[in-house]
N, C-alpha and C positions, 0 to 999 in steps of 0.2 A: 748295452744290449739288454740287460736284465730289466732296466726301467721300461724300455720299449715293450718287452714281452709282457710285463705286468700290466702296462697300460692297454695293450691289446686285449688281455683277458678281461679287464674291467669294462672295456668298451663292448665286448661281446656279452657281458652280463647286463648291459643296459645302464651302466653307471658312468656316463661321459664326464661328469664333473670330477669324479675320483680319478678317472683315466687321465684327464688333463693335468691334474695336480702331480701325478706321477711322471708324466711326460713333459714337465716344465723345462724351460731353457736351462735352468740351474742343473737339472739332472741330465738332460739330453740336449746339448747345443745343436743348432741347426746344421752345423758343418760336420757333425758326427756321422760316420758311415762304418758299419761293420760288414766286411766282405770276406768271403772264403773261396777257395778254389779246389779243383779236383785234378787228379793226374790226367794228362792229355790222352791217356789210353782208355779212360773210362767212358762208358756209354753216355753218362749224364752230360759231360761237357761237349760231347759230339752230337747231342740231341738237336741243337739248332745249327751248329757249325756244319754238320754233315748234310744239312739241307741244301747246301750250295752244290752238292754233287747230284746230278740228275739220276744217277744209278743207285743212290743210297736209299736204304729203307726209310730214312727220315725225310726224304725229299717230298713226302706227301704232307709234311707239316707246313702250315702257312698261316699267317695272320689273316683273319677274316675281316671283312668290311660289312658293318651292319648285319652281323650274323643273326639269323632267325628273327628278323624284324626288329628285335629289341636291342641288338648289339650296337656298339658305338662305331662311328665312322673312322676307324683307325687308318684307312687308306684314302678314302675320298675327301677327307678334310685333314690334310697333312699337319702334323704337330711334331716338333723336334723331340718331344719326350717319348714318342712311340715310333721313331724312325725305323724304317725297314730297308732291306736290300732285296731288290727284285732279282730272282734267279730263273734262268730259262728264257728262251726267245719267243716261243709260240704260246705256251701256257705258263706264264711266270708264277713262281711261288714267292711269297714274301717272308723273309727271314728277319726276326728282330735284330736290329743293328747292335744292340747292347750285348748280344751273345754271338757275335759273328765268328769268333774263333774259339777253339777248345780252351784257350788260356783266359778267356774273358771272365773276370771275377763275378761272383754271384752275390748280390746284396741281400743280407739277412735282416738288417735293421738300420734305421737312419734317423737323423734329426728332422728330415723332411716329413717322415711319417709322424714324428712327434708333433710337429706343427699342424699337420692335418687333423690329428686327434684333438688338439686344442681348439681348432676352428670348428670342429663338429660339436664340441662341448659348448662353445659360445653360441652356436646356432640353436642348440637345444635349449639354451637359457634365454633365447630371444635377445641376445647381445649383438648389436650391429658390428662388433669387432670381428665377427667371423669373416666378413668380406675383406676387411683390411688384412687379416692374417693370410688369406688365400692369395691376395694380390702381392703381399710382401715376398712370397715365394716366387711369384712370376716375374716381377720387374721392380726396379728401384724407382720407377716413375719417370724415367728419362728415356729418350730415344734419339737415334741418329737417322739422318736422311741421306741416302746415297742414290744419285740418279733418279730421284723421285720415289724411291722405295723407302718406307719407314720401317726401321728395326728397333723394337723396344729392347732396352738394355736389361741385362739379367738382374733378377732379384736375389734373395738370400740363398736360393737353391742352385744358382749358377747356370741356369739355362736361358739363353737369350732368345729374342723374337717371340715373346709371349706378351700380348697386350693385356692391360688390366681388365678384369671382369667388372660387369655392372650387375646391380641387384635385379634379378628377374621379376621381383615384385610380389611373389606369393610364397607361402611356406612350402608348398609341395615343390615348386620350381627351385627353390633354394636348396632343398634336400637333393634334388636331382643334380643340380650344379655341383654341390659339394662331393657327391659320390662320383661324378664324372671326373673331377679333379683327382680324387683318390685313384681312379682307374688309370689315369694318365701318368701321374707321378709314380705310382707303384706298379707300372706295367711289367708283366711277366715276372712277378715276384711272389706269386701264390696267394694274393689277397682277394682277387676279384670274386671268386665263388662265395667266400665268407661275407663279403660286402653285399652281394645279392641276397644271401640268406638273411642278413640283418635288415635289408630293406623290407623283406617280407615279415620277419619276426618282430622287429622293433618299430617299423614305420608303417605297418599294416597295409602294405601294397600287395596286390594280387599277383600270384606267381606267373600268370599268363602275360602280365605286363612287365615282368622283371626278367624272367628267364628266357633263353633262346627258344623259339617255337617255330613250328612249320617244317619246311623241307630244306635239307642241306643244299649248299651251292651246286652240287653235282646233279640235283634234281631227282636222285634215286633213293635217297634215304631221308628219314626225319630225325630230328633231334631226340635222342633217346630219353633225355631227362627234362623234357619240356616243362612238365608240371611237377617234377620231383626235385626239390632244392638240395639234394644231397646225393652222394654216390653210393650205389649198392655195392657190397663187397664183390670181388671178382668171382667168376665161376669156380676157380680152383678152391677158393675159401668156402664157398657155399656147398660144394660137393665133397671136398676133401677133409673138412674139419667136422668131426662128429659132434662137437659141442656147439656148432652154429645152428641156431634154431630160427633164424630170420631176423629182420629188422623190426624192432618193436615200435619205432616211430620214424616215419619218413617226412615229418614236418621240418620246417626251417629251424 
């Protein structure tokens, strides 16, 4: 777990080669997973599980599809890594299947993340192995056919039905593909905002093309942080802490 944490820090500092060295298979095997849980009575574990109750405060939480124009197609292009449970008959909400019950373990660090760090370092070094690394997580290269349906067999990450990726052909598209893979493998683990900030800070992408923009699905509100790649402290902190004098930097 410590190796993964250090590798994350090095990646955030823009040192992918050093991050990959720390996250090597010797230090972090692909099969490694560090999980933890909470008491079933805490709000945290009920955050998603309680979404299955229409009368719950948390029932407003849902996985969005192509949120704010720039969001990923979590629902419209089904993927086993981001599976959801539809709740409700007329206006269904979509609950992440990985946290469907209060007892669902929460992943803090994994060997899959370590391999993704290595793939990003390879891409940064113009090493074609980046694609091989991503595909090794997705499939072992074999598939089965049942009644005309092709199912790719699982790769080292243990998730089946993920066909191998192909090289999109340009540096920009390769970065987009890699960060999409990070989003799907690390779904609902607290990585996405940091990755979006890195796309802006390290890969020089414009916030308007990275962050969610425009109007919310309900058509009544807009995304509050459309062009601000970080969260402002809550109102209670801003008003109740006499030492708070404002954010000195809202950049990525």
